[in-house]
C-alpha positions, 0 to 999 in steps of 0.5 A: 500500500502506497499513499501519496499525499499532495499539499502535505505542507506549505511555506505559507505563513498560515500553514506554518502557524497551523503546523505549530499545533497540528497533532497527527499521532498515527503519522508519527508512529508510522514514520518511526517504522519506515525508512526515509528515502532521498528527498526530491528537492525542487523549486517553488516555481518548477513547472511540475509540482512535487506530487506530480513528479512523485506520481510520474516516478511511481508510474515509470514515466520519465520526469522532466520538469513541465514535460511529464506526458500526462496527456499522452498517457491519457490518450493511451487509455482510449482505444480510438486514440491509442494508435496515434503517434506524436505529442499531446496536451490537455486543453482546459477551458478556464476563467482569467481575471485581469487587473491593472497589475496582473492576470490571475487564474480564477477557475480551472476547470470551469464550474457549471459547464455542461457537455453541450456547451463544451462541444459547441466551444470545441467546434468553434475552436477546432478550425483555429487549432487546425491551422497550427497542426493541432487536432482536438479530441473531446475528453470531458466537459471543458477539458480536451486532448490535443495532438500536435508537434508543437507540444513535443519538448514544450514545458507547461505549468500544471493547473495546480501551479496556476490556480489562484495565482498570477499567470506571468511566471507560468506562461510558456517560454520555449522557442515553439511557444509563440504560436500557442501564445497567439492561439490563446489570444485568438481564443480569447477574442473568439470567446469574448463574443461567443453566445455561450458566454452571453448565456452564462452571464444571464445565469450569473456564472463566470464567462469562459474567457481563456484556455490553458495547456498542460500535460505536454509531451510524448511518451518516449518509451513504448506506451504498452511498456509504460502501462505494463510497468505501472501495472507491475508496480507492487505499490501503485500509489493511492492519490490522497486529495483531501488537502488540496482544496483547502490549501489552494484557498489558503484555508489553513484551519480546514487544511489542518482538520483535513490532515487530522481526518487523513491521519485518523483514516488512511494513515491509520490503515497504512500503519495497521498494514505495516504492523501486519508485516505488509510492504507499505510506502508513504510519500508526502509532498509540499510545494517544493519538495517530496519525501518518501518513506518505505517499509524496512525490516524491524531492527534495534535502531528502529525499535529505539526510534519507536520508543524514544525518537518519534519525529515531530510533525513540524520537523517532518512537514516544514522541509516540504 
């Protein structure tokens, strides 16, 4: 059993204050029984957040910042797309808020967008994408797969990096990004006058006024090999999502409550599995770094740590 927990910590002042009083007894007990692995040290402005790097590594994907080919991997799950070669990306409809000083990502994906609206917008946009050699394929309302050579070797920022933030540091800067920047501008003009946004305004919902590219790249290994490796992985990670929403909203009281709930349920289950002798792994991810702990046979040093050396929650989470 492998738990992967994103947003386990943040350098935000509110999070640091919450950590000072956070009690996670099952996590403390579990960490005394596991062996820490090498720290995945990243930067706050890396294109790919630590939890995506950790998940990609667990699935056997090549981890290159901003070029983890999530969209290409998703395409392999659909029989009608699996045989198509090349580079892929996700295209997500979103809402940007512009002020005099910055442009901020406010909704990604869009709320209250149904399949009919999404299909109509894709049909309107497809001719513009086609001019740049990009083909769109529907995936879910407001989120599509896109295939085109421009996505090969193009770093792009994860939605978890941009939501609620100024977009300036996250716009693509690679040599081939010029055509995509132009395409984004064209889509903004198209959306500004589209009837769907008139209808959304009448309903009192935010307009769809932009698009975002992410998950760019191609699978370098055989897709079948990557998928087979992920199936053979004895500890496929369970992605624990309970901390994300509160962290992205800077609601650290709710974040601390969510952590305590995870500690009382999933962390407790992992601890019980370890006590039964099962092979377990825990990966905690912050905004910059990720740290994994793995199963190890009992030893005298381990028993000593269990009795006298339980790490504090602050010492575990603050470095992330």
